[in-house]
Every structure is written in C-alpha cells, then in structure tokens.
C-alpha positions as CSV (number, residue, x, y, z in Angstrom):
1,M,1.7,12.7,47.6
2,T,4.7,12.9,45.7
3,R,5.6,10.9,42.4
4,E,8.6,8.8,41.8
5,S,10.1,7.0,38.8
6,A,9.4,3.3,38.2
7,G,11.5,1.2,40.4
8,E,12.4,3.5,43.0
9,P,11.3,2.8,46.7
10,G,8.8,4.6,48.4
11,A,9.5,8.0,50.3
12,D,11.3,7.6,53.4
13,D,8.7,9.3,55.6
14,G,6.8,6.1,55.8
15,D,4.1,7.0,53.5
16,S,2.3,4.0,51.8
17,V,3.3,3.1,48.1
18,V,0.6,3.0,45.8
19,Y,1.7,1.6,42.1
20,D,0.7,3.2,38.9
21,L,0.8,1.1,35.7
22,A,2.5,2.1,32.5
23,A,-0.2,2.4,29.5
24,E,1.6,-0.9,28.1
25,C,1.3,-2.9,31.0
26,T,-1.1,-6.1,31.2
27,A,-2.8,-8.3,33.3
28,E,0.5,-10.2,33.7
29,D,2.0,-7.4,35.8
30,L,-0.7,-7.1,38.5
31,E,0.0,-8.7,41.7
32,E,-2.2,-9.5,44.7
33,D,-2.6,-7.6,47.8
34,R,-1.0,-4.5,46.1
35,P,-2.6,-1.0,45.8
36,Y,-2.8,0.4,42.5
37,L,-4.0,3.9,41.0
38,A,-6.9,3.7,38.7
39,E,-8.9,6.0,36.6
40,I,-12.7,5.7,36.5
41,N,-14.1,5.7,33.0
42,G,-17.7,4.6,33.5
43,I,-20.6,4.5,36.0
44,V,-23.3,2.3,36.2
45,D,-26.1,1.3,38.7
46,Y,-23.9,-1.7,39.9
47,G,-20.6,0.1,40.2
48,V,-17.7,1.8,38.4
49,F,-15.6,0.8,35.5
50,V,-12.0,1.7,36.2
51,D,-8.6,1.6,34.1
52,L,-5.4,0.6,35.3
53,S,-3.8,0.8,31.9
54,D,-4.4,0.5,28.0
55,S,-5.4,-3.0,28.6
56,V,-5.8,-3.6,32.2
57,S,-9.5,-2.8,33.2
58,G,-12.3,-4.1,35.7
59,L,-15.5,-3.2,37.7
60,V,-15.5,-1.9,41.4
61,H,-19.0,-3.1,42.6
62,E,-21.2,-0.6,44.3
63,S,-21.5,-2.8,47.3
64,V,-17.9,-1.7,48.4
65,L,-18.1,1.9,47.4
66,D,-18.8,4.9,49.7
67,G,-19.7,8.4,48.3
68,T,-20.1,9.5,44.8
69,Y,-17.8,9.6,41.5
70,A,-17.3,11.1,38.3
71,V,-15.9,9.6,35.1
72,G,-12.0,10.9,35.2
73,D,-11.6,10.5,39.1
74,E,-9.0,8.6,40.5
75,L,-9.4,5.6,42.8
76,V,-6.9,3.5,44.6
77,V,-7.8,-0.3,44.0
78,E,-6.6,-3.8,44.5
79,L,-7.3,-7.0,42.8
80,E,-10.2,-8.7,44.2
81,T,-10.9,-11.6,41.9
82,V,-10.3,-12.8,38.1
83,R,-13.5,-14.7,36.8
84,D,-13.2,-17.8,34.5
85,N,-14.0,-15.4,31.3
86,G,-10.8,-13.0,32.3
87,D,-13.1,-10.0,33.8
88,M,-11.4,-8.6,36.8
89,A,-13.0,-7.2,39.8
90,F,-11.5,-4.5,42.2
91,E,-12.1,-3.1,45.4
92,P,-11.3,0.2,46.7
93,V,-8.3,0.7,49.2
94,D,-8.4,3.4,51.9
95,I,-5.0,5.2,51.7
96,E,-4.8,9.0,52.3
97,E,-1.1,9.8,52.2
98,Y,0.7,7.4,49.5
99,T,3.8,8.0,47.3
100,L,3.3,7.1,43.9
101,Q,5.6,4.4,42.1
102,N,5.6,3.7,38.4
103,V,5.3,0.3,37.1
104,G,6.8,-0.6,33.8
105,H,6.1,-3.5,31.7
106,D,8.6,-6.0,31.8
107,Y,8.4,-7.0,28.0
108,A,8.7,-10.8,27.2
109,L,8.9,-10.4,23.4
110,T,7.5,-13.1,21.1
111,G,9.0,-13.2,17.5
112,T,7.2,-13.6,14.3
113,N,8.6,-17.2,14.4
114,R,6.4,-18.0,17.3
115,L,3.0,-16.4,16.1
116,E,1.1,-19.7,15.2
117,S,1.6,-21.1,18.8
118,N,0.3,-18.2,20.6
119,V,-2.7,-17.5,18.6
120,G,-5.3,-16.3,20.5
121,D,-2.8,-15.1,23.5
122,Q,-1.8,-11.5,23.9
123,I,1.6,-11.1,22.7
124,H,4.6,-8.3,22.4
125,L,6.4,-7.7,19.4
126,E,9.2,-5.2,18.4
127,G,10.1,-4.3,14.9
128,E,10.6,-2.0,12.1
129,V,7.5,-0.7,10.2
130,V,8.2,-1.7,6.4
131,Q,4.5,-1.0,5.0
132,V,1.7,1.0,6.2
133,K,-1.7,0.1,4.3
134,Q,-4.9,2.0,4.8
135,T,-7.9,-0.2,4.2
136,A,-11.5,0.7,4.5
137,G,-11.4,-0.9,8.0
138,P,-8.3,-1.0,9.9
139,T,-5.1,0.4,9.2
140,I,-2.7,-2.4,8.4
141,F,1.1,-2.0,9.8
142,H,3.6,-4.8,8.3
143,V,6.3,-4.9,11.0
144,A,9.6,-6.6,10.7
145,D,11.6,-8.4,13.3
146,E,14.4,-10.7,13.3
147,Y,12.3,-13.6,12.1
148,G,10.0,-12.4,9.5
149,V,7.2,-9.8,8.6
150,V,4.0,-9.8,10.0
151,P,0.8,-7.5,9.2
152,C,-0.7,-5.8,12.3
153,A,-4.4,-4.5,12.1
154,A,-5.2,-1.4,14.3
155,F,-8.5,-0.4,14.2
156,E,-10.1,3.4,14.7
157,E,-13.2,4.3,13.1
158,A,-13.8,2.8,9.6
159,G,-11.3,4.0,7.1
160,V,-9.5,6.2,9.6
161,R,-5.5,6.1,10.2
162,A,-4.7,4.4,13.3
163,Y,-1.5,5.8,14.7
164,P,-1.1,8.4,12.6
165,K,2.3,9.5,13.6
166,V,4.0,6.2,13.0
167,E,5.4,5.6,9.4
168,I,7.6,3.3,7.5
169,G,10.9,3.0,9.0
170,D,9.8,3.7,12.7
171,V,11.1,1.3,14.9
172,V,7.5,0.2,17.2
173,R,6.5,-1.9,20.1
174,I,3.2,-3.4,19.5
175,T,0.8,-5.3,21.9
176,G,-1.7,-7.6,20.3
177,T,-3.3,-10.9,19.7
178,P,-2.3,-13.0,16.7
179,E,-5.3,-14.4,15.0
180,Y,-5.8,-16.4,11.7
181,R,-7.3,-14.2,8.6
182,E,-8.2,-16.7,6.1
183,D,-4.8,-18.7,6.1
184,S,-2.3,-16.1,7.1
185,V,-1.6,-14.9,10.8
186,Q,-2.3,-11.3,11.7
187,I,-1.9,-9.3,14.9
188,E,-5.0,-7.5,16.2
189,V,-3.3,-4.6,17.9
190,D,-4.2,-3.5,21.3
191,G,-1.4,-0.9,21.5
192,L,1.2,0.3,19.3
193,S,4.1,2.9,20.6
194,K,6.9,4.3,18.7
195,L,10.3,3.6,20.3
196,E,12.6,6.3,20.9
197,G,16.3,7.0,22.1
198,D,18.0,4.2,23.9
199,D,15.1,1.8,23.2
200,A,15.0,2.4,19.5
201,E,18.8,2.1,19.3
202,E,19.0,-1.0,21.1
203,T,15.9,-2.6,18.5
204,R,17.6,-1.3,15.5
205,Q,20.8,-2.8,16.5
206,R,19.5,-6.1,17.2
207,L,17.6,-6.1,13.9
208,E,20.5,-5.0,11.8
209,E,22.5,-7.9,13.4
210,S,19.9,-10.6,12.4
211,L,19.3,-8.9,8.9
212,E,23.0,-8.9,8.3
213,T,22.9,-12.7,9.4
214,R,20.0,-14.0,7.4
215,A,20.8,-12.0,4.3
216,Q,23.9,-13.9,3.5
217,P,23.3,-16.1,0.5
218,H,23.4,-19.8,0.7
219,D,26.6,-21.1,-0.1
220,V,25.9,-23.9,-2.7
221,E,28.1,-25.6,-5.2
222,P,27.6,-24.5,-8.9
223,L,25.9,-27.0,-10.8
224,I,29.0,-27.8,-13.0
225,D,32.6,-27.3,-12.3
226,W,33.3,-24.1,-14.5
227,P,36.6,-22.1,-13.7
228,A,35.3,-19.0,-15.9
229,F,32.1,-18.8,-13.6
230,E,34.4,-18.7,-10.5
231,K,35.4,-15.4,-11.5
232,L,32.1,-14.0,-11.2
233,R,31.0,-16.0,-8.2
234,P,31.7,-13.1,-5.5
235,N,29.9,-10.7,-7.4
236,L,26.7,-12.9,-7.8
237,E,26.6,-13.6,-4.1
238,R,26.7,-9.8,-3.3
239,V,23.5,-9.6,-5.7
240,A,22.1,-12.6,-3.9
241,K,22.8,-10.8,-0.5
242,L,21.2,-7.7,-1.9
243,L,18.1,-9.3,-2.9
244,R,17.7,-11.4,0.3
245,R,18.1,-8.4,2.3
246,T,15.5,-6.5,0.1
247,V,13.1,-9.1,0.8
248,L,13.9,-9.4,4.7
249,E,13.2,-5.4,4.6
250,G,10.1,-5.8,3.0
251,R,11.0,-3.7,-0.1
252,P,9.5,-4.9,-3.4
253,I,11.4,-5.9,-6.2
254,R,11.1,-5.3,-9.8
255,V,12.7,-7.6,-12.3
256,R,13.2,-6.3,-15.9
257,H,14.6,-8.8,-18.3
258,H,15.3,-8.9,-21.9
259,A,12.3,-10.6,-23.7
260,D,14.0,-13.7,-25.2
261,G,14.9,-17.3,-24.1
262,D,18.2,-16.4,-22.4
263,G,16.3,-13.6,-20.6
264,M,13.4,-16.0,-19.6
265,C,16.0,-18.4,-18.5
266,A,17.4,-15.9,-16.3
267,A,14.3,-14.0,-14.7
268,V,12.1,-16.8,-14.1
269,P,14.4,-18.9,-11.7
270,V,15.1,-15.6,-9.8
271,Q,11.4,-14.9,-9.6
272,I,10.4,-18.2,-8.1
273,A,13.4,-18.1,-5.8
274,L,12.4,-14.7,-4.4
275,E,8.7,-15.6,-4.4
276,R,9.4,-18.6,-2.1
277,F,11.7,-16.7,0.0
278,I,9.2,-13.9,0.6
279,A,6.5,-16.6,1.4
280,D,9.0,-17.8,4.1
281,V,9.5,-14.3,5.5
282,H,6.1,-12.8,5.5
283,E,2.9,-14.0,7.3
284,D,0.9,-12.4,4.6
285,E,0.1,-15.1,2.0
286,D,-0.3,-12.6,-0.7
287,A,3.0,-11.0,-0.1
288,P,4.8,-12.9,-3.2
289,R,2.1,-11.7,-5.3
290,H,2.6,-8.0,-4.2
291,L,6.3,-7.8,-3.8
292,I,7.7,-9.5,-6.8
293,K,7.1,-8.4,-10.2
294,R,8.7,-9.8,-13.6
295,L,8.5,-7.6,-16.6
296,P,9.7,-8.3,-20.0
297,A,11.5,-5.9,-22.0
298,K,11.6,-5.7,-26.0
299,A,14.4,-3.3,-26.3
300,P,18.1,-4.3,-25.4
301,F,18.5,-1.6,-23.0
302,Y,16.2,-0.2,-20.3
303,E,13.9,2.3,-22.1
304,M,12.7,5.6,-20.6
305,E,9.2,4.4,-21.9
306,D,9.7,1.4,-19.3
307,A,11.4,3.5,-16.6
308,T,8.8,5.9,-16.5
309,R,5.9,3.3,-16.4
310,D,8.0,1.4,-13.6
311,L,8.3,4.7,-11.7
312,N,4.8,5.7,-12.1
313,F,3.6,2.3,-10.8
314,A,5.9,2.2,-7.8
315,L,4.8,5.7,-6.8
316,E,1.1,4.5,-7.2
317,D,1.8,1.6,-4.8
318,R,3.4,3.9,-2.6
319,E,0.4,5.9,-2.2
320,K,-2.3,3.4,-2.6
321,H,-0.7,0.4,-0.6
322,G,1.9,2.1,1.6
323,Q,5.0,0.1,-0.1
324,Q,8.6,1.3,0.0
325,L,9.8,2.0,-3.6
326,P,11.1,-1.0,-5.0
327,L,14.6,-2.4,-6.2
328,L,15.2,-2.6,-9.8
329,L,16.8,-6.1,-10.8
330,M,18.2,-5.9,-14.7
331,L,18.5,-9.4,-16.3
332,D,20.1,-10.0,-19.5
333,N,20.0,-6.3,-20.3
334,G,21.2,-2.7,-18.3
335,S,24.8,-2.8,-18.9
336,T,25.5,0.1,-21.4
337,A,25.1,4.0,-21.7
338,E,22.0,3.4,-23.3
339,D,20.5,2.9,-20.0
340,V,21.8,6.0,-18.0
341,P,18.9,8.2,-18.8
342,A,16.4,5.6,-17.3
343,Y,18.6,4.9,-14.6
344,E,19.1,8.5,-13.7
345,T,15.6,9.0,-13.5
346,L,15.2,6.3,-11.0
347,A,18.1,7.8,-9.0
348,R,15.9,10.9,-8.3
349,Y,14.0,8.5,-6.2
350,D,16.8,6.8,-4.7
351,I,15.4,3.3,-6.1
352,P,18.5,0.7,-5.9
353,I,19.4,-1.0,-9.0
354,A,21.2,-4.3,-9.6
355,V,22.3,-5.9,-12.9
356,V,23.2,-9.2,-14.1
357,D,23.9,-9.0,-18.0
358,H,26.4,-10.6,-20.5
359,H,26.2,-7.9,-23.3
360,H,29.2,-5.9,-23.8
361,P,29.1,-3.2,-21.1
362,D,30.2,0.3,-20.6
363,P,31.1,0.3,-16.9
364,E,32.3,4.0,-16.9
365,A,28.6,5.1,-18.1
366,V,26.6,3.1,-15.8
367,E,28.6,1.7,-12.5
368,D,28.1,5.1,-10.5
369,L,24.3,4.5,-10.8
370,L,24.5,0.6,-9.9
371,D,24.2,-0.9,-6.5
372,A,25.6,-4.3,-8.1
373,H,26.7,-5.2,-11.4
374,V,27.7,-8.7,-12.6
375,N,28.9,-9.1,-16.2
376,P,31.6,-11.6,-17.5
377,Y,33.3,-8.8,-19.7
378,L,34.2,-7.0,-16.3
379,H,36.3,-10.0,-15.8
380,D,37.9,-11.0,-18.8
381,E,35.2,-13.5,-20.1
382,D,32.7,-12.8,-22.8
383,Y,28.9,-13.6,-23.8
384,R,29.4,-17.4,-23.9
385,I,28.6,-16.9,-20.1
386,T,25.0,-16.3,-20.5
387,T,22.9,-14.6,-18.3
388,G,20.5,-17.6,-17.7
389,M,23.6,-19.5,-16.6
390,L,24.6,-17.0,-14.3
391,C,20.8,-16.5,-13.0
392,V,20.1,-20.3,-12.2
393,E,23.0,-20.2,-9.7
394,L,22.2,-16.7,-8.3
395,A,18.6,-18.6,-7.6
396,R,20.0,-21.2,-6.3
397,M,21.9,-18.6,-3.7
398,I,18.7,-17.3,-2.9
399,Y,16.5,-20.5,-2.3
400,P,18.7,-23.7,-2.9
401,D,15.7,-26.0,-2.6
402,L,15.0,-25.0,-6.2
403,T,18.0,-26.8,-7.7
404,E,16.3,-29.8,-8.8
405,E,13.7,-28.1,-10.9
406,L,16.5,-25.7,-12.5
407,R,19.1,-28.4,-13.7
408,H,17.9,-28.3,-17.1
409,V,17.5,-24.5,-17.3
410,P,21.2,-23.3,-18.1
411,A,21.3,-25.7,-21.1
412,V,17.9,-24.0,-22.3
413,A,19.7,-20.6,-21.9
414,G,22.9,-21.3,-23.6
415,L,20.9,-23.0,-26.8
416,S,18.6,-20.0,-26.7
417,D,21.9,-17.6,-27.0
418,R,24.0,-20.2,-29.1
419,S,26.8,-20.2,-26.6
420,K,29.7,-21.9,-27.6
421,A,31.2,-22.0,-24.1
422,D,33.4,-24.9,-23.0
423,A,30.9,-25.6,-20.4
424,M,27.9,-26.1,-22.7
425,D,28.8,-29.9,-23.0
426,D,28.5,-30.2,-19.2
427,Y,25.3,-28.2,-19.1
428,L,23.6,-30.4,-21.9
429,E,24.8,-33.6,-19.8
430,L,23.1,-32.4,-16.6
431,A,19.9,-31.5,-18.6
432,A,20.2,-35.2,-20.2
433,E,20.0,-36.5,-16.8
434,E,16.7,-35.0,-16.4
435,G,15.4,-36.3,-19.5
436,Y,15.9,-33.2,-21.8
437,D,17.9,-34.4,-24.7
438,E,19.4,-31.7,-27.1
439,E,16.4,-32.0,-29.4
440,R,13.9,-31.3,-26.7
441,L,16.0,-28.4,-25.5
442,Q,16.2,-26.9,-29.0
443,D,12.2,-27.3,-29.1
444,L,12.0,-25.5,-25.7
445,S,14.1,-22.7,-26.7
446,E,12.1,-22.0,-29.9
447,A,8.9,-22.3,-27.7
448,L,10.2,-19.9,-25.5
449,D,11.0,-17.2,-28.2
450,Y,7.8,-18.0,-29.7
451,A,6.0,-17.1,-26.6
452,A,7.8,-13.9,-25.9
453,F,7.0,-12.5,-29.1
454,W,3.1,-13.3,-28.7
455,L,3.3,-12.0,-25.0
456,R,4.8,-8.8,-25.8
457,Y,5.1,-6.8,-22.7
458,N,3.4,-9.5,-20.5
459,S,5.3,-11.5,-18.3
460,G,2.8,-14.6,-18.8
461,D,4.0,-16.1,-15.5
462,Q,2.2,-19.5,-15.7
463,L,2.5,-20.0,-19.2
464,I,6.4,-19.5,-19.2
465,Q,6.5,-21.5,-16.2
466,D,4.7,-24.4,-17.9
467,L,7.0,-23.9,-21.0
468,L,10.1,-24.2,-18.9
469,H,9.0,-26.9,-16.7
470,V,9.5,-25.1,-13.4
471,A,7.6,-24.7,-10.1
472,N,6.5,-28.2,-10.1
473,G,4.2,-27.7,-13.5
474,D,2.5,-30.6,-15.3
475,E,5.0,-32.6,-17.4
476,G,2.3,-33.7,-20.1
477,R,1.0,-30.2,-20.5
478,H,4.8,-29.0,-20.7
479,R,5.6,-31.5,-23.5
480,E,2.5,-30.9,-25.6
481,L,2.8,-27.0,-25.1
482,V,6.5,-27.0,-26.2
483,S,5.9,-29.2,-29.3
484,F,2.9,-27.4,-30.1
485,F,4.7,-23.8,-30.0
486,A,8.1,-25.1,-31.4
487,D,6.3,-26.5,-34.7
488,R,4.3,-23.1,-35.0
489,A,7.5,-21.1,-34.6
490,R,9.5,-23.4,-37.2
491,D,6.5,-23.2,-39.7
492,E,6.1,-19.3,-39.3
493,V,9.9,-18.9,-39.9
494,D,9.8,-20.9,-43.1
495,E,6.8,-18.9,-44.3
496,Q,8.5,-15.7,-43.7
497,L,12.0,-17.0,-45.3
498,E,10.1,-18.1,-48.5
499,A,9.0,-14.5,-48.9
500,A,12.3,-12.9,-48.2
501,M,15.2,-15.0,-49.2
502,S,14.5,-14.0,-53.3
503,H,14.9,-10.3,-52.2
504,L,18.5,-10.9,-50.4
505,E,21.4,-9.0,-51.8
506,H,24.7,-10.5,-51.8
507,E,28.4,-9.4,-52.1
508,D,31.8,-10.5,-51.3
509,L,33.7,-8.3,-49.3
510,D,37.5,-7.6,-49.8
511,N,38.3,-9.5,-46.6
512,G,36.9,-12.4,-48.2
513,A,33.7,-12.4,-46.0
514,H,29.9,-12.8,-47.6
515,L,27.7,-10.0,-46.9
516,Y,24.0,-10.6,-47.1
517,R,21.7,-7.5,-46.8
518,I,17.7,-7.6,-46.8
519,D,15.2,-4.8,-46.4
520,V,13.1,-6.4,-43.8
521,E,10.8,-3.4,-43.9
522,N,9.5,-4.3,-47.5
523,Y,10.4,-7.8,-48.1
524,A,9.3,-9.4,-44.8
525,H,6.1,-9.8,-43.0
526,R,5.5,-7.2,-40.6
527,F,3.9,-7.3,-37.0
528,T,3.9,-11.0,-37.2
529,Y,6.5,-13.9,-35.9
530,P,9.5,-13.7,-36.7
531,A,10.3,-10.2,-35.9
532,P,13.1,-8.4,-37.9
533,G,15.9,-9.7,-35.5
534,K,14.6,-13.3,-35.8
535,T,14.3,-13.1,-39.5
536,T,17.8,-11.8,-39.9
537,G,19.1,-14.4,-37.6
538,E,17.4,-17.3,-39.4
539,I,18.7,-16.0,-42.7
540,H,22.1,-15.7,-41.3
541,D,22.2,-19.2,-40.4
542,R,21.0,-20.6,-43.5
543,K,23.7,-18.8,-45.5
544,I,26.6,-20.2,-42.7
545,E,25.4,-23.6,-43.1
546,E,25.1,-22.9,-47.0
547,T,28.6,-21.4,-47.7
548,G,30.7,-22.7,-44.8
549,D,32.6,-19.4,-45.0
550,P,32.5,-15.9,-42.7
551,V,29.2,-14.5,-43.2
552,I,27.6,-11.1,-42.1
553,T,23.9,-10.3,-42.2
554,V,22.2,-7.3,-42.2
555,G,18.5,-6.8,-41.9
556,Y,17.6,-3.1,-42.3
557,G,14.3,-0.9,-42.0
558,P,13.5,2.7,-42.2
559,D,15.4,3.4,-39.2
560,F,17.3,0.4,-37.8
561,A,19.8,-2.1,-38.6
562,V,20.1,-5.7,-36.9
563,L,23.6,-7.3,-37.4
564,R,24.9,-11.0,-37.3
565,S,28.2,-12.1,-38.0
566,D,30.2,-15.2,-38.0
567,G,34.0,-15.5,-38.7
568,V,34.7,-11.6,-38.9
569,R,35.9,-9.9,-35.8
570,L,33.5,-7.0,-35.6
571,D,33.0,-4.9,-32.6
572,I,29.6,-3.5,-33.0
573,P,29.3,-1.3,-29.7
574,N,32.9,0.2,-31.2
575,M,31.2,0.7,-34.8
576,V,28.3,2.3,-33.1
577,S,30.3,4.9,-31.2
578,E,32.4,5.6,-34.4
579,L,29.2,6.2,-36.4
580,E,27.8,8.6,-33.9
581,E,31.0,10.6,-34.7
582,E,31.2,10.2,-38.4
583,I,27.6,10.9,-39.7
584,P,26.6,14.2,-37.9
585,G,22.7,14.3,-37.4
586,G,22.3,10.4,-38.0
587,G,21.1,9.8,-34.6
588,V,22.9,6.8,-34.5
589,S,22.8,4.4,-31.2
590,G,22.6,1.0,-30.5
591,G,25.0,-1.8,-29.3
592,G,24.7,-5.5,-28.3
593,H,27.5,-8.1,-28.3
594,L,30.8,-7.7,-30.3
595,V,29.2,-9.8,-33.0
596,V,25.6,-9.4,-33.1
597,G,23.8,-6.1,-32.4
598,S,21.4,-3.5,-33.5
599,I,21.7,-0.2,-34.7
600,K,19.2,2.8,-34.9
601,F,19.4,6.1,-37.0
602,V,17.1,8.8,-38.3
603,K,15.3,7.8,-41.6
604,G,17.1,10.2,-43.7
605,K,20.3,9.2,-42.8
606,R,19.9,5.2,-43.6
607,E,21.9,5.1,-46.9
608,D,24.8,6.8,-45.1
609,V,24.7,4.6,-41.8
610,I,24.5,1.4,-44.1
611,D,27.4,2.4,-46.6
612,A,29.6,3.2,-43.5
613,L,28.8,-0.1,-41.9
614,V,29.7,-1.8,-44.9
615,E,33.1,-0.2,-45.2
616,K,33.9,-0.9,-41.5
617,M,32.8,-4.7,-42.5
618,E,35.4,-5.0,-45.1
619,D,38.3,-3.6,-42.7
620,A,37.3,-6.3,-40.1
621,E,39.6,-9.2,-39.7
622,I,38.6,-12.4,-40.5
623,D,38.9,-14.9,-37.5
624,E,36.9,-18.2,-38.5
625,A,37.0,-19.1,-34.5
626,L,34.2,-16.3,-33.9
627,S,30.7,-16.8,-34.2
628,S,27.5,-14.8,-33.3
629,A,26.9,-16.5,-30.0
630,A,23.5,-14.9,-29.5
631,P,20.2,-14.1,-31.2
632,I,19.5,-10.5,-32.2
633,D,18.0,-8.2,-29.9
634,D,14.9,-7.0,-31.9
C-alpha cells in the first residue's frame, strides 16, 4: 500500500482507499460505511479493543474476527454501531490492497465565552498558555483565547507534569470537556498539542487582533469638567490600556502606593477595577486574589528593600505557581531619581513598570526605565492634581461600572493632600451629592491616615475599603469606623503636640517668614501616631492659623528632616540637589513636592545640613499664594 497526504484522492490504479484519522480527530469525524485504519490496544475473551485516534476507540467483537491478533497490530474496520452510552462497536473490513488517506480534524473552535453552554460536551479551544501550575494531581494550563482565560487540567500520574514540552507563551490547541469545579468552569483535557508554523502564526495574529481591541480603555467622561485634567487624559488612557492588556495576557499586577490618604484613594479604586476586570476575563474564581496585590510603601520613593522583596515574591510565584513575572504599577510615588536603583533591579528581569504620580519628577532619570508615566508636572501642571483624582478616572477607564461607588473619592484625595486646585469645589459638590459633607470627608481623611500608620506594610484590603466606603461596603459600619478612627487620630495628635510644642524653636528669617524647628527625635513620642512627618505638619498648620504669615516648619531627627512651607517659594528637590554638592560626605538625599518634602543625611552632618537649609530658606522668595498642598512623606 501507499500513503498519501490528507485530502488527496486515492491512487489512480483503482486500489481501495482506507482512511487514517489524525490523533486529534473525534467521533464527529467518523462516517458510516467508510473503512478506517485502527490499531489494536487490548485483547479480551470477547474481542479486541482498537484505537482510531486519541479519542476514538471501540470494540471489535470476537464473533466477527478470524485469526489471531496481538496488541499493536493494524486492522481495517468500519463503524458498526454507537450504543446509547456512547460506546462504539466496529467490524473488520476485508481489504488486501488499499491506499491510505490521512484525515485531519476539522476544528469547530469553542471560545471561553461559550464554555458554560458546553459543559459536559467535548470542545476544541485554541489560545496562548499564560500560566502552568503543577499540582499534587493534574497540571493546570491557563490558556487565553480571544474571550478570556480558562484553566485546563491535564492528568498524568499524580504530581507528574503533563505535556512537559509546552511552556508559557506557546500557542496550543486543546481538546477537552468543560466541567464545573466548585463555582468555576475548568476544561478536563483529552488532548493538547502545540501549534507550529502557519497554524501558530494564524492563531497568534487572531489573538493579537482581539487583544488590541479588548485592551482599549473605556471612553468615559471625567467626573467633572476640568481643563487641567484633559492635558493628562491621553497618558492616563495609555496606562489604562496597558493594565487591561496585562489582565488579558494573564500577567499578575503589583500595585505599590504611598501609604497615606491620597495614595490609598489612588490605589484602592484601581485595585477594585482590576479585580472586577480580572473576574470577567478569567474562569478561575480565585484569579482576582492571585493576580492583583496592593502593597503600601512608607517611603516617598521605591526603596530597594521593597523592590527586592517584590522581586523575590515574584520569582517564587513563578517557580511555585507557574505565573508570569508581574507588571509593577507605582501610584503616588515613583517619579524621582531615588527610584532608579529599584527600577534597574526589576529591569534585569524585564518587569514592566508604570507610574502615576504627582510629586515633582525627574523625568531624565526615570523615563527610560518606565513603560508609562503620568505626572501633572510633565504637562505644566503641579501637585494640586492629586494622584487619587487621577486614579479614580483611571479606574473608571478600566471598569466604568465602578463610577457610582467612587464619586466621593476624589474629594477625599484632595483633602488628604490639601489640594488647592480650582477643581476642589466641584469635587466637594460631587461628594455632597453622595451624602459626604466636608466634615465627613475630613473625618474620612483623618481615619485613612490613622489606619495607614497602624497597618504599616499591610494593605488592610477590607478595612480600607470599609473606611473609603467602596466595593458596596456596609454604610453603618463605615460611619462608625470613620468616626472612631478620626477621633482617635485627633486625640493622639493633641497628646503629641501637648508634649512637643513647648520645645519648638522660633526665629524670624530675613525674608519675613517665620521659621519653626523641633527635634522630633527627642521632643515627640516615638513609635506611635502621629509619625514625625505628621507631627511636623500638625505643628505647621497650627502656626499658620496662629500667625497668618508665611511659615516654614522643620522637624528633624538624627539623620532626617521633614519640611513644610506656606507662603515661601521653596524648591525642595532643587535644594536637595544643591546640598548633595555643597556638603561632601553628607549623604544627602530626598525630595517630594516643591514646598513639602523630606531629606535624609548622615547623622554626623546633621548640623551642617540644617544650617545650610536655613540659609536657603532665608534666600527664598515670599509668595503668599503658595501653600503646602500635601502631608509630609514620612
């Protein structure tokens, strides 16, 4: 006999044609009264079992057999009958000379959007492997197609890797049966093959076209009419597209944010938006819990401690759970040269980084390390556009159904960072429509700050959502919790300032500003609320109210200083740069907003640094329109 490729006619010499099913063929590819090549896979008293493909097999009864057979022998058969339970019976066909014609499977693909309607039925699916997790039982391949991501369970021996040559990034064709596993749909794999050549290219192109369309952010109208925001909107849409695409690709996302009111007002809406989008995309109900993590950061930049910890966890998740390395989203943080060492660490592993921030940036230092960067300073705006305001719009671009839950959040962000933006009146009015008057918003801001201090490095997801009253939380609990935390915060601030105010040093600068200094290391309670930055800010606010004049306040410790200024045109990032050059061996670093910031230095150079700071403050121009718009970054 001779073999011919699938679809070619039989030989011209009149030989009979016998059809050879491809491994992926199913019972749907069988036709009656047509001979097929089978292989014997088992022998019993009542006949022999034969395989026609990986999923097509049946029995040839001993009553229709002549001669003796062995496992592995080939036999030409025809379909005799299909019983009610799906079992197939075959009978032998007596053909001595024949031409073999291959039969490929004509795939009718089922997308992940139609799995529930096909539960219990065999389906075919093509997509890209985005995660491979080995369990104590099956190997779980998470496969993304044009519609979503589904877990596919492939069984070998318990704990043994199935299809070991298939890796993340491969395009595959899966034959299997969707089944419910708890409350999620999972495909039980009958066959899995890696696509190559034109088949792979065609599938990749189809997936990419779909991905590009589905990643597009939603076109939502901003909550308020604000021309300054429109400058940043295109960049924010690019971040939204990047995040949506990351979810569609099955890649985890790690959100790092400054641990203060504005930082949480930025990160929590984005976290919830991503969780809900992930739930829509992934069949695995646990996917939102595994693929999005919110991580507060105490420092006003991405510390190496945080970066190495994040990287280590990401590498462990890749090893243990077969995840891709994550995208890092920096919120209310991440725009300065101090972030560069941490970013360069992640760059060694090709981890993408996006930043949404409103601190004074150093674009020359960070731009080449970022995949996206949104900052009002890059568009001739400033810190009055807070990160929380931006990220509420970002969350709506990702998942617009959140809008009604977030209408009060920009006002909380603005009050937390003491924004003097023209838009604040509109945001306050918007919040009032939702039942949040300014007193309630101030309490919420205080409560967030208080919770952030005690949570330290813990995200406190449910607690913070209850405080912010998002994600459909209980309103009664929200009000009680906010009131309790806000009262505790104010009481502890009063207790701190009662001890500290008598140790405050005052002098009148030559430019007409008041300078107040306090050693917060020795004259304020340590390791309790409020922290040194908050303590300095509260002292500063009371002196502004008391004097009505331009005021600078410095709270310092052995190796740090926090600064607040109202009515004085400081440029703290520039001052830090100058001090780095002017004080050799001082180890000076820091930054923040123009009139709000923090500085670090070596302990032995404290006096030199503080004296140099005072000289620069005396030379600063008085501008009573300027105010410190944000709390100190502790």
